[in-house]
mmCIF entry with sequence, helices, sheets and N, C-alpha, C, O atoms, coordinates in Angstrom:
data_MODEL
# 
_entry.id   MODEL 
# 
_entity.id                         1 
_entity.type                       polymer 
_entity.pdbx_number_of_molecules   1 
# 
_entity_poly.entity_id                      1 
_entity_poly.type                           'polypeptide(L)' 
_entity_poly.nstd_linkage                   no 
_entity_poly.nstd_monomer                   no 
_entity_poly.pdbx_seq_one_letter_code       
;(UNK)(UNK)(UNK)(UNK)(UNK)(UNK)(UNK)(UNK)(UNK)(UNK)(UNK)(UNK)(UNK)(UNK)(UNK)(UNK)
(UNK)(UNK)(UNK)(UNK)(UNK)(UNK)(UNK)(UNK)(UNK)(UNK)(UNK)(UNK)(UNK)(UNK)
;
_entity_poly.pdbx_seq_one_letter_code_can   XXXXXXXXXXXXXXXXXXXXXXXXXXXXXX 
_entity_poly.pdbx_strand_id                 A 
# 
loop_
_entity_poly_seq.entity_id 
_entity_poly_seq.num 
_entity_poly_seq.mon_id 
_entity_poly_seq.hetero 
1 1  UNK n 
1 2  UNK n 
1 3  UNK n 
1 4  UNK n 
1 5  UNK n 
1 6  UNK n 
1 7  UNK n 
1 8  UNK n 
1 9  UNK n 
1 10 UNK n 
1 11 UNK n 
1 12 UNK n 
1 13 UNK n 
1 14 UNK n 
1 15 UNK n 
1 16 UNK n 
1 17 UNK n 
1 18 UNK n 
1 19 UNK n 
1 20 UNK n 
1 21 UNK n 
1 22 UNK n 
1 23 UNK n 
1 24 UNK n 
1 25 UNK n 
1 26 UNK n 
1 27 UNK n 
1 28 UNK n 
1 29 UNK n 
1 30 UNK n 
# 
_struct_asym.id          A 
_struct_asym.entity_id   1 
# 
loop_
_struct_conf.conf_type_id 
_struct_conf.id 
_struct_conf.pdbx_PDB_helix_id 
_struct_conf.beg_label_comp_id 
_struct_conf.beg_label_asym_id 
_struct_conf.beg_label_seq_id 
_struct_conf.pdbx_beg_PDB_ins_code 
_struct_conf.end_label_comp_id 
_struct_conf.end_label_asym_id 
_struct_conf.end_label_seq_id 
_struct_conf.pdbx_end_PDB_ins_code 
_struct_conf.beg_auth_comp_id 
_struct_conf.beg_auth_asym_id 
_struct_conf.beg_auth_seq_id 
_struct_conf.end_auth_comp_id 
_struct_conf.end_auth_asym_id 
_struct_conf.end_auth_seq_id 
_struct_conf.pdbx_PDB_helix_class 
_struct_conf.details 
_struct_conf.pdbx_PDB_helix_length 
HELX_P HELX_P1 AA1 UNK A 3  ? UNK A 8  ? UNK A 3  UNK A 8  1 ? 6 
HELX_P HELX_P2 AA2 UNK A 13 ? UNK A 16 ? UNK A 13 UNK A 16 1 ? 4 
HELX_P HELX_P3 AA3 UNK A 23 ? UNK A 25 ? UNK A 23 UNK A 25 5 ? 3 
# 
_struct_conf_type.id          HELX_P 
_struct_conf_type.criteria    ? 
_struct_conf_type.reference   ? 
# 
loop_
_atom_site.group_PDB 
_atom_site.id 
_atom_site.type_symbol 
_atom_site.label_atom_id 
_atom_site.label_alt_id 
_atom_site.label_comp_id 
_atom_site.label_asym_id 
_atom_site.label_entity_id 
_atom_site.label_seq_id 
_atom_site.pdbx_PDB_ins_code 
_atom_site.Cartn_x 
_atom_site.Cartn_y 
_atom_site.Cartn_z 
_atom_site.occupancy 
_atom_site.B_iso_or_equiv 
_atom_site.pdbx_formal_charge 
_atom_site.auth_seq_id 
_atom_site.auth_comp_id 
_atom_site.auth_asym_id 
_atom_site.auth_atom_id 
_atom_site.pdbx_PDB_model_num 
ATOM 1   N N  . UNK A 1 1  ? 110.303 112.829 101.468 1.00 0.00 ? 1  UNK A N  1 
ATOM 2   C CA . UNK A 1 1  ? 110.118 114.255 101.889 1.00 0.00 ? 1  UNK A CA 1 
ATOM 3   C C  . UNK A 1 1  ? 109.189 114.908 100.830 1.00 0.00 ? 1  UNK A C  1 
ATOM 4   O O  . UNK A 1 1  ? 109.603 115.191 99.706  1.00 0.00 ? 1  UNK A O  1 
ATOM 5   N N  . UNK A 1 2  ? 107.921 115.133 101.234 1.00 0.00 ? 2  UNK A N  1 
ATOM 6   C CA . UNK A 1 2  ? 106.987 115.778 100.353 1.00 0.00 ? 2  UNK A CA 1 
ATOM 7   C C  . UNK A 1 2  ? 106.916 117.280 100.518 1.00 0.00 ? 2  UNK A C  1 
ATOM 8   O O  . UNK A 1 2  ? 106.753 117.771 101.635 1.00 0.00 ? 2  UNK A O  1 
ATOM 9   N N  . UNK A 1 3  ? 107.036 118.024 99.423  1.00 0.00 ? 3  UNK A N  1 
ATOM 10  C CA . UNK A 1 3  ? 107.000 119.516 99.499  1.00 0.00 ? 3  UNK A CA 1 
ATOM 11  C C  . UNK A 1 3  ? 105.608 119.933 99.895  1.00 0.00 ? 3  UNK A C  1 
ATOM 12  O O  . UNK A 1 3  ? 105.444 120.996 100.492 1.00 0.00 ? 3  UNK A O  1 
ATOM 13  N N  . UNK A 1 4  ? 104.620 119.161 99.597  1.00 0.00 ? 4  UNK A N  1 
ATOM 14  C CA . UNK A 1 4  ? 103.238 119.560 99.881  1.00 0.00 ? 4  UNK A CA 1 
ATOM 15  C C  . UNK A 1 4  ? 103.056 119.725 101.403 1.00 0.00 ? 4  UNK A C  1 
ATOM 16  O O  . UNK A 1 4  ? 102.317 120.599 101.856 1.00 0.00 ? 4  UNK A O  1 
ATOM 17  N N  . UNK A 1 5  ? 103.737 118.879 102.174 1.00 0.00 ? 5  UNK A N  1 
ATOM 18  C CA . UNK A 1 5  ? 103.636 118.918 103.628 1.00 0.00 ? 5  UNK A CA 1 
ATOM 19  C C  . UNK A 1 5  ? 104.266 120.222 104.097 1.00 0.00 ? 5  UNK A C  1 
ATOM 20  O O  . UNK A 1 5  ? 103.744 120.830 105.032 1.00 0.00 ? 5  UNK A O  1 
ATOM 21  N N  . UNK A 1 6  ? 105.329 120.670 103.514 1.00 0.00 ? 6  UNK A N  1 
ATOM 22  C CA . UNK A 1 6  ? 105.974 121.915 103.917 1.00 0.00 ? 6  UNK A CA 1 
ATOM 23  C C  . UNK A 1 6  ? 105.116 123.105 103.633 1.00 0.00 ? 6  UNK A C  1 
ATOM 24  O O  . UNK A 1 6  ? 105.155 124.098 104.360 1.00 0.00 ? 6  UNK A O  1 
ATOM 25  N N  . UNK A 1 7  ? 104.328 123.017 102.568 1.00 0.00 ? 7  UNK A N  1 
ATOM 26  C CA . UNK A 1 7  ? 103.503 124.159 102.200 1.00 0.00 ? 7  UNK A CA 1 
ATOM 27  C C  . UNK A 1 7  ? 102.396 124.319 103.256 1.00 0.00 ? 7  UNK A C  1 
ATOM 28  O O  . UNK A 1 7  ? 101.957 125.438 103.525 1.00 0.00 ? 7  UNK A O  1 
ATOM 29  N N  . UNK A 1 8  ? 101.952 123.228 103.844 1.00 0.00 ? 8  UNK A N  1 
ATOM 30  C CA . UNK A 1 8  ? 100.843 123.349 104.814 1.00 0.00 ? 8  UNK A CA 1 
ATOM 31  C C  . UNK A 1 8  ? 101.315 124.079 106.034 1.00 0.00 ? 8  UNK A C  1 
ATOM 32  O O  . UNK A 1 8  ? 100.543 124.845 106.610 1.00 0.00 ? 8  UNK A O  1 
ATOM 33  N N  . UNK A 1 9  ? 102.542 123.888 106.463 1.00 0.00 ? 9  UNK A N  1 
ATOM 34  C CA . UNK A 1 9  ? 103.017 124.561 107.692 1.00 0.00 ? 9  UNK A CA 1 
ATOM 35  C C  . UNK A 1 9  ? 104.387 124.104 108.057 1.00 0.00 ? 9  UNK A C  1 
ATOM 36  O O  . UNK A 1 9  ? 105.019 123.406 107.265 1.00 0.00 ? 9  UNK A O  1 
ATOM 37  N N  . UNK A 1 10 ? 104.894 124.461 109.229 1.00 0.00 ? 10 UNK A N  1 
ATOM 38  C CA . UNK A 1 10 ? 106.211 124.102 109.662 1.00 0.00 ? 10 UNK A CA 1 
ATOM 39  C C  . UNK A 1 10 ? 106.394 122.591 109.816 1.00 0.00 ? 10 UNK A C  1 
ATOM 40  O O  . UNK A 1 10 ? 105.415 121.878 110.035 1.00 0.00 ? 10 UNK A O  1 
ATOM 41  N N  . UNK A 1 11 ? 107.590 122.104 109.708 1.00 0.00 ? 11 UNK A N  1 
ATOM 42  C CA . UNK A 1 11 ? 107.856 120.656 109.764 1.00 0.00 ? 11 UNK A CA 1 
ATOM 43  C C  . UNK A 1 11 ? 108.146 120.268 111.221 1.00 0.00 ? 11 UNK A C  1 
ATOM 44  O O  . UNK A 1 11 ? 108.341 121.129 112.078 1.00 0.00 ? 11 UNK A O  1 
ATOM 45  N N  . UNK A 1 12 ? 108.170 118.920 111.486 1.00 0.00 ? 12 UNK A N  1 
ATOM 46  C CA . UNK A 1 12 ? 108.487 118.505 112.828 1.00 0.00 ? 12 UNK A CA 1 
ATOM 47  C C  . UNK A 1 12 ? 107.201 118.018 113.514 1.00 0.00 ? 12 UNK A C  1 
ATOM 48  O O  . UNK A 1 12 ? 106.545 117.087 113.045 1.00 0.00 ? 12 UNK A O  1 
ATOM 49  N N  . UNK A 1 13 ? 106.862 118.663 114.625 1.00 0.00 ? 13 UNK A N  1 
ATOM 50  C CA . UNK A 1 13 ? 105.652 118.293 115.365 1.00 0.00 ? 13 UNK A CA 1 
ATOM 51  C C  . UNK A 1 13 ? 104.370 118.500 114.567 1.00 0.00 ? 13 UNK A C  1 
ATOM 52  O O  . UNK A 1 13 ? 103.431 117.705 114.625 1.00 0.00 ? 13 UNK A O  1 
ATOM 53  N N  . UNK A 1 14 ? 104.371 119.602 113.819 1.00 0.00 ? 14 UNK A N  1 
ATOM 54  C CA . UNK A 1 14 ? 103.187 119.917 113.004 1.00 0.00 ? 14 UNK A CA 1 
ATOM 55  C C  . UNK A 1 14 ? 103.053 118.883 111.916 1.00 0.00 ? 14 UNK A C  1 
ATOM 56  O O  . UNK A 1 14 ? 101.939 118.592 111.480 1.00 0.00 ? 14 UNK A O  1 
ATOM 57  N N  . UNK A 1 15 ? 104.169 118.311 111.457 1.00 0.00 ? 15 UNK A N  1 
ATOM 58  C CA . UNK A 1 15 ? 104.088 117.290 110.371 1.00 0.00 ? 15 UNK A CA 1 
ATOM 59  C C  . UNK A 1 15 ? 103.330 116.077 110.866 1.00 0.00 ? 15 UNK A C  1 
ATOM 60  O O  . UNK A 1 15 ? 102.514 115.500 110.148 1.00 0.00 ? 15 UNK A O  1 
ATOM 61  N N  . UNK A 1 16 ? 103.615 115.691 112.122 1.00 0.00 ? 16 UNK A N  1 
ATOM 62  C CA . UNK A 1 16 ? 102.978 114.475 112.709 1.00 0.00 ? 16 UNK A CA 1 
ATOM 63  C C  . UNK A 1 16 ? 101.502 114.763 113.038 1.00 0.00 ? 16 UNK A C  1 
ATOM 64  O O  . UNK A 1 16 ? 100.668 113.857 113.039 1.00 0.00 ? 16 UNK A O  1 
ATOM 65  N N  . UNK A 1 17 ? 101.189 116.079 113.326 1.00 0.00 ? 17 UNK A N  1 
ATOM 66  C CA . UNK A 1 17 ? 99.799  116.406 113.693 1.00 0.00 ? 17 UNK A CA 1 
ATOM 67  C C  . UNK A 1 17 ? 99.285  117.488 112.733 1.00 0.00 ? 17 UNK A C  1 
ATOM 68  O O  . UNK A 1 17 ? 99.123  118.642 113.127 1.00 0.00 ? 17 UNK A O  1 
ATOM 69  N N  . UNK A 1 18 ? 99.026  117.103 111.453 1.00 0.00 ? 18 UNK A N  1 
ATOM 70  C CA . UNK A 1 18 ? 98.590  118.136 110.503 1.00 0.00 ? 18 UNK A CA 1 
ATOM 71  C C  . UNK A 1 18 ? 97.173  118.582 110.784 1.00 0.00 ? 18 UNK A C  1 
ATOM 72  O O  . UNK A 1 18 ? 96.761  119.646 110.324 1.00 0.00 ? 18 UNK A O  1 
ATOM 73  N N  . UNK A 1 19 ? 96.422  117.799 111.524 1.00 0.00 ? 19 UNK A N  1 
ATOM 74  C CA . UNK A 1 19 ? 95.017  118.130 111.878 1.00 0.00 ? 19 UNK A CA 1 
ATOM 75  C C  . UNK A 1 19 ? 94.983  119.444 112.710 1.00 0.00 ? 19 UNK A C  1 
ATOM 76  O O  . UNK A 1 19 ? 94.047  120.238 112.614 1.00 0.00 ? 19 UNK A O  1 
ATOM 77  N N  . UNK A 1 20 ? 96.043  119.632 113.526 1.00 0.00 ? 20 UNK A N  1 
ATOM 78  C CA . UNK A 1 20 ? 96.003  120.804 114.418 1.00 0.00 ? 20 UNK A CA 1 
ATOM 79  C C  . UNK A 1 20 ? 96.236  122.108 113.637 1.00 0.00 ? 20 UNK A C  1 
ATOM 80  O O  . UNK A 1 20 ? 96.920  122.099 112.614 1.00 0.00 ? 20 UNK A O  1 
ATOM 81  N N  . UNK A 1 21 ? 95.668  123.231 114.115 1.00 0.00 ? 21 UNK A N  1 
ATOM 82  C CA . UNK A 1 21 ? 95.774  124.525 113.402 1.00 0.00 ? 21 UNK A CA 1 
ATOM 83  C C  . UNK A 1 21 ? 97.193  125.081 113.404 1.00 0.00 ? 21 UNK A C  1 
ATOM 84  O O  . UNK A 1 21 ? 97.649  125.644 112.409 1.00 0.00 ? 21 UNK A O  1 
ATOM 85  N N  . UNK A 1 22 ? 97.872  124.923 114.504 1.00 0.00 ? 22 UNK A N  1 
ATOM 86  C CA . UNK A 1 22 ? 99.298  125.428 114.546 1.00 0.00 ? 22 UNK A CA 1 
ATOM 87  C C  . UNK A 1 22 ? 100.036 124.798 115.721 1.00 0.00 ? 22 UNK A C  1 
ATOM 88  O O  . UNK A 1 22 ? 99.439  124.164 116.591 1.00 0.00 ? 22 UNK A O  1 
ATOM 89  N N  . UNK A 1 23 ? 101.378 124.996 115.719 1.00 0.00 ? 23 UNK A N  1 
ATOM 90  C CA . UNK A 1 23 ? 102.199 124.346 116.756 1.00 0.00 ? 23 UNK A CA 1 
ATOM 91  C C  . UNK A 1 23 ? 102.203 125.177 118.058 1.00 0.00 ? 23 UNK A C  1 
ATOM 92  O O  . UNK A 1 23 ? 102.677 124.731 119.103 1.00 0.00 ? 23 UNK A O  1 
ATOM 93  N N  . UNK A 1 24 ? 101.663 126.386 117.949 1.00 0.00 ? 24 UNK A N  1 
ATOM 94  C CA . UNK A 1 24 ? 101.740 127.303 119.154 1.00 0.00 ? 24 UNK A CA 1 
ATOM 95  C C  . UNK A 1 24 ? 101.006 126.634 120.359 1.00 0.00 ? 24 UNK A C  1 
ATOM 96  O O  . UNK A 1 24 ? 101.423 126.782 121.508 1.00 0.00 ? 24 UNK A O  1 
ATOM 97  N N  . UNK A 1 25 ? 99.934  125.917 120.069 1.00 0.00 ? 25 UNK A N  1 
ATOM 98  C CA . UNK A 1 25 ? 99.128  125.322 121.106 1.00 0.00 ? 25 UNK A CA 1 
ATOM 99  C C  . UNK A 1 25 ? 98.818  123.808 120.799 1.00 0.00 ? 25 UNK A C  1 
ATOM 100 O O  . UNK A 1 25 ? 97.720  123.302 121.033 1.00 0.00 ? 25 UNK A O  1 
ATOM 101 N N  . UNK A 1 26 ? 99.851  123.155 120.271 1.00 0.00 ? 26 UNK A N  1 
ATOM 102 C CA . UNK A 1 26 ? 99.644  121.803 119.779 1.00 0.00 ? 26 UNK A CA 1 
ATOM 103 C C  . UNK A 1 26 ? 99.709  120.842 121.050 1.00 0.00 ? 26 UNK A C  1 
ATOM 104 O O  . UNK A 1 26 ? 100.386 121.115 122.041 1.00 0.00 ? 26 UNK A O  1 
ATOM 105 N N  . UNK A 1 27 ? 98.986  119.764 120.929 1.00 0.00 ? 27 UNK A N  1 
ATOM 106 C CA . UNK A 1 27 ? 99.041  118.720 122.002 1.00 0.00 ? 27 UNK A CA 1 
ATOM 107 C C  . UNK A 1 27 ? 99.028  117.334 121.416 1.00 0.00 ? 27 UNK A C  1 
ATOM 108 O O  . UNK A 1 27 ? 98.235  117.082 120.509 1.00 0.00 ? 27 UNK A O  1 
ATOM 109 N N  . UNK A 1 28 ? 99.864  116.408 121.879 1.00 0.00 ? 28 UNK A N  1 
ATOM 110 C CA . UNK A 1 28 ? 99.925  115.101 121.402 1.00 0.00 ? 28 UNK A CA 1 
ATOM 111 C C  . UNK A 1 28 ? 98.751  114.308 121.654 1.00 0.00 ? 28 UNK A C  1 
ATOM 112 O O  . UNK A 1 28 ? 98.208  114.366 122.758 1.00 0.00 ? 28 UNK A O  1 
ATOM 113 N N  . UNK A 1 29 ? 98.264  113.501 120.643 1.00 0.00 ? 29 UNK A N  1 
ATOM 114 C CA . UNK A 1 29 ? 97.071  112.725 120.828 1.00 0.00 ? 29 UNK A CA 1 
ATOM 115 C C  . UNK A 1 29 ? 97.332  111.535 121.809 1.00 0.00 ? 29 UNK A C  1 
ATOM 116 O O  . UNK A 1 29 ? 98.431  110.982 121.843 1.00 0.00 ? 29 UNK A O  1 
ATOM 117 N N  . UNK A 1 30 ? 96.344  111.180 122.564 1.00 0.00 ? 30 UNK A N  1 
ATOM 118 C CA . UNK A 1 30 ? 96.494  110.080 123.496 1.00 0.00 ? 30 UNK A CA 1 
ATOM 119 C C  . UNK A 1 30 ? 95.780  108.836 123.052 1.00 0.00 ? 30 UNK A C  1 
ATOM 120 O O  . UNK A 1 30 ? 95.820  107.820 123.746 1.00 0.00 ? 30 UNK A O  1 
# 
């Protein structure tokens, strides 16, 4: 569990897709 990841944004989906700007309009890569 890295604290740096939490600093970048919310955990969960955003953690798996840090490239995305936010989870409000996130989409899984295909």
